[in-house]
ZAKEKE-191997 format. One record per residue (C-alpha): chain; x negated, y negated, z. Coordinates in steps of 0.2 Angstrom, whole numbers, plus 5000, padded with zeros to 4 digits. Example, Ala and Ser with C-alpha at 12.3 -4.5 7.8 and 13.67 -1.06 7.14 Angstrom:
BEGIN
+-------+------+------+------+
! chain !   xx !   yy !   zz !
+-------+------+------+------+
!     A ! 4938 ! 5022 ! 5039 !
!     A ! 4932 ! 5005 ! 5036 !
+-------+------+------+------+
This chain:
BEGIN
+-------+------+------+------+
! chain !   xx !   yy !   zz !
+-------+------+------+------+
!     A ! 5048 ! 4914 ! 5040 !
!     A ! 5032 ! 4912 ! 5029 !
!     A ! 5020 ! 4926 ! 5030 !
!     A ! 5002 ! 4922 ! 5035 !
!     A ! 4987 ! 4929 ! 5026 !
!     A ! 4979 ! 4944 ! 5035 !
!     A ! 4961 ! 4947 ! 5034 !
!     A ! 4958 ! 4934 ! 5021 !
!     A ! 4969 ! 4941 ! 5008 !
!     A ! 4980 ! 4929 ! 4997 !
!     A ! 4996 ! 4938 ! 5000 !
!     A ! 5004 ! 4945 ! 5016 !
!     A ! 5021 ! 4952 ! 5020 !
!     A ! 5029 ! 4955 ! 5037 !
!     A ! 5028 ! 4973 ! 5042 !
!     A ! 5046 ! 4980 ! 5043 !
!     A ! 5049 ! 4997 ! 5051 !
!     A ! 5052 ! 5004 ! 5034 !
!     A ! 5035 ! 4998 ! 5028 !
!     A ! 5026 ! 5004 ! 5043 !
!     A ! 5034 ! 5021 ! 5040 !
!     A ! 5028 ! 5021 ! 5022 !
!     A ! 5010 ! 5017 ! 5028 !
!     A ! 5011 ! 5031 ! 5041 !
!     A ! 5017 ! 5043 ! 5028 !
!     A ! 5002 ! 5038 ! 5016 !
!     A ! 4990 ! 5040 ! 5031 !
!     A ! 4997 ! 5057 ! 5034 !
!     A ! 4995 ! 5062 ! 5015 !
!     A ! 4977 ! 5056 ! 5016 !
!     A ! 4974 ! 5067 ! 5031 !
!     A ! 4982 ! 5082 ! 5022 !
!     A ! 4972 ! 5079 ! 5006 !
!     A ! 4955 ! 5075 ! 5013 !
!     A ! 4956 ! 5084 ! 5030 !
!     A ! 4952 ! 5068 ! 5041 !
!     A ! 4959 ! 5051 ! 5044 !
!     A ! 4955 ! 5037 ! 5032 !
!     A ! 4940 ! 5027 ! 5036 !
!     A ! 4939 ! 5008 ! 5035 !
!     A ! 4940 ! 5002 ! 5017 !
!     A ! 4947 ! 5019 ! 5010 !
!     A ! 4963 ! 5018 ! 5000 !
!     A ! 4979 ! 5024 ! 5006 !
!     A ! 4985 ! 5023 ! 4988 !
!     A ! 4972 ! 5035 ! 4982 !
!     A ! 4970 ! 5046 ! 4966 !
!     A ! 4979 ! 5062 ! 4970 !
!     A ! 4968 ! 5072 ! 4958 !
!     A ! 4951 ! 5066 ! 4964 !
!     A ! 4941 ! 5076 ! 4976 !
!     A ! 4936 ! 5061 ! 4986 !
!     A ! 4947 ! 5045 ! 4991 !
!     A ! 4946 ! 5035 ! 4975 !
!     A ! 4958 ! 5020 ! 4972 !
!     A ! 4971 ! 5022 ! 4959 !
!     A ! 4968 ! 5012 ! 4943 !
!     A ! 4975 ! 4994 ! 4944 !
!     A ! 4992 ! 4997 ! 4934 !
!     A ! 4996 ! 5013 ! 4944 !
!     A ! 4991 ! 5004 ! 4960 !
!     A ! 5003 ! 4989 ! 4956 !
!     A ! 5017 ! 5002 ! 4952 !
!     A ! 5015 ! 5011 ! 4968 !
!     A ! 5015 ! 4995 ! 4978 !
!     A ! 5030 ! 4989 ! 4970 !
!     A ! 5039 ! 5005 ! 4973 !
!     A ! 5034 ! 5005 ! 4991 !
!     A ! 5040 ! 4987 ! 4994 !
!     A ! 5057 ! 4990 ! 4986 !
!     A ! 5059 ! 5006 ! 4996 !
!     A ! 5055 ! 4996 ! 5012 !
!     A ! 5069 ! 4984 ! 5008 !
!     A ! 5060 ! 4969 ! 5000 !
!     A ! 5070 ! 4959 ! 4987 !
!     A ! 5064 ! 4960 ! 4969 !
!     A ! 5058 ! 4942 ! 4968 !
!     A ! 5047 ! 4945 ! 4983 !
!     A ! 5040 ! 4961 ! 4976 !
!     A ! 5037 ! 4953 ! 4959 !
!     A ! 5028 ! 4939 ! 4967 !
!     A ! 5017 ! 4949 ! 4979 !
!     A ! 5012 ! 4962 ! 4965 !
!     A ! 5008 ! 4949 ! 4953 !
!     A ! 4995 ! 4942 ! 4965 !
!     A ! 4987 ! 4959 ! 4969 !
+-------+------+------+------+
């Protein structure tokens, strides 16, 4: 099954239960850090040292995304292709 782009993005993956769990954990971490739910456009992969929700630098963001995708069961070739396009 080929994934369809979501929200105009180039790359998209089907959401597995594992990936949904990771996203929920990131949302909870955001709420713990900033005391509120993330607003539209705020990063779930944020700089943990920042006082406000700032995106991770590109290299750190790609590394975090690759780790999450591997933990969610995506094969390495899918991870590499997806991360290369982000």
